[in-house]
C-alpha positions, 0 to 999 in steps of 0.5 A: 164597483164590486171592490168599492161595495165590499169596502163600503160595506167594511167600512160602514160595519168598522163605523158602527154599522153606518151608510158609508155611501151617505158620508163623503169622507167614509166613502173616500175610507171605502175608495182606499179600502178597495185599491189593495184588494183590487192590487190582490187580485190583479196577482191572477195569471189571467190578470195580463192577456184581459188587460192587454186586450183592453189596451189593445182595442182601447188604447191604441197601443202596438200589439208588438210593445205588449207581452203575451199570454199570462206572466210566467214569473211573479215580477210580470204578475207584479207589473200586471197588478199594478196596471190592474190597479192604476187601471180601475183606480182612474176607472173608478175616479172617472167613472164617479166624475161621469155620474155626477158632473154631467147633470150638474153642468147641465143644470148649472148652463141652463139655470138662467134660461129655465124658469123652473130652476131660478129659484136655486135654494130649493134646488139646492143650488144656492152656493152657486148665487155669488153675486157676481152676475147671472151668466156664471152659473153657466160659465161653471157648468161648462168649466166642469164639463170640459173638466170632466173630458179633461180628466178622462182625455189625460187619464186614457193617455196616461193608461196608454203611456204605462202600458207598454212599462206595465204590460210590456214582455219581461226578460223571461217573456223575450226569452221565451219568444226568442226560444219560440221564433227560434225553433220557428226557423229550425223548422222552417230551414229543415222544411227547406233543406228536405225540399231542395235536397229531395226535390232538387237531386230529382230535378238534377236527375230526371234531367240529365237522365231524360237528356242522355236518353234522347241523345241514345234514343236511336242507338242505345234502345237498352240504355234508354229504358233503364233511363226511363225506369231511372227516371220513374223510380226516381219520380216515385221516390220524391212524390213520397218524400215530399208527402213526407215534407208536406206532413211537417208542414201540416201537422208539425211532426218529424219528416217520416214521423207521420204515419203512414209517410214514407221513411225518411231515406238512409245512408243504410238502407237507401244509398245504393238506390241512389248511386243506380238511380245518379248512374243511370243518367250516363255519369259514373260513379265510383263509390267504396267504403273503407274498409270493405264495400259500400252498404254495410252502415246498418250500425250507423246512428239513426241519425247520422244516417240520415243527415249522410244520406242528405249530404251525399244526394246533394254531393252528387246533385251538383256533380250532375249540375255542374260536374265535367267528369266521373264521380269518386265517393269514399266512405270511412268511420274512423276515430278523429285525429288530433287536428282534422280542418274544422275540428278544434285542438283539444288536450282530450286526445290518446297518444293514437289521435283517438278520444279516450271515450273511444268515439268515432267520426263518419267521414266521406269524401267526394270528388269529380273533375271541374266542368270544361266549357259545355254549358254548363253553370257555373260551380260556386260554394256557396249554394243553397244546397251546400249551405243546408249540407254544412247546416246538417253538419253542424247540427251534429257536431260535424263539419262540411267543406266544399271547394276546388282542391288540384283541379277538382271539386271536392266535398268533405264531411266529417260527421261524429257517432258518438262515443256508443257508436260502433 
């Protein structure tokens, strides 16, 4: 109506200042002039979400067939403008019919029955006096009312059919939605990895430590005290890590990034404690660094140090749950060779096998004998923890391999450090 009234004023002024509503041809011209105004206003970004809300509420179109949010491109805005113009154009026609047809239809239907309407000429209804009988006017009235209902239903069906075409997601919308889903899945996968690695390792370590303490409760009180202290330390640290992960759930922040949360464990700061807590369960663990003693990892990039810690933690969890003997852990930083398992051959290597940019890699290898028939869970290569470790390595451009080799279980991870790492 606002568009139409504006167009009516313009058309009336252009025709010498007449009232355009008093002339049916000028009314049609005003309607035609209003449609471009509707189309221009339909280009505003908020037109699409408003139209989508109306379609969901009134047309019964499933929400997954409609786009969300304002149009991100001119093509999307153009389609929304086409819908807006069609919607208002059909709505104006149905609205005008709704104002005019029901009174006329009721009057024609009641014409033979109401004495007041018997003389049709004063009422301006002499055009229905066809001479075909007294009940022609009621038939025309019923037909008009039926035609109005059909027009309204047809307009609604047409709008519902065209809504997914004109208000559906564009390629840019689908790409944005896919990126949003990918980001959400990445956060969910990260949460799953953090929870599995932190809580899973803690439960495995605490179970083993408690079992070892129970077996020597009467004979080795000193070992029992050490095991209980390790259980206390393990659970305290795990509660802190769990709080950090739950902070990620609540606030969407990174693990350890929430103010007051426990920092994410790293290879540089927490490897020795991890090994000590694992040894408290009675498993002998030998760790060595090539070259030098284990523990000098302060110069690693922070993200590599965090992910390497989690991979070592998962390897130790598997050894505690499934292993059958001592664990040997070897870590080293070296230049990548010409070809290593899981790495493509490349022509950008120097004759000595290193990259010309001086980039290096962290390699960790963990081995332990396969478990004998001691009632422990059978070892497999497709557990959630190993898949999580592989995902961590892939995010850094590295690789994780796990499986049986020479009667032992072997876990090997290679994590690039980047050209600027030392």
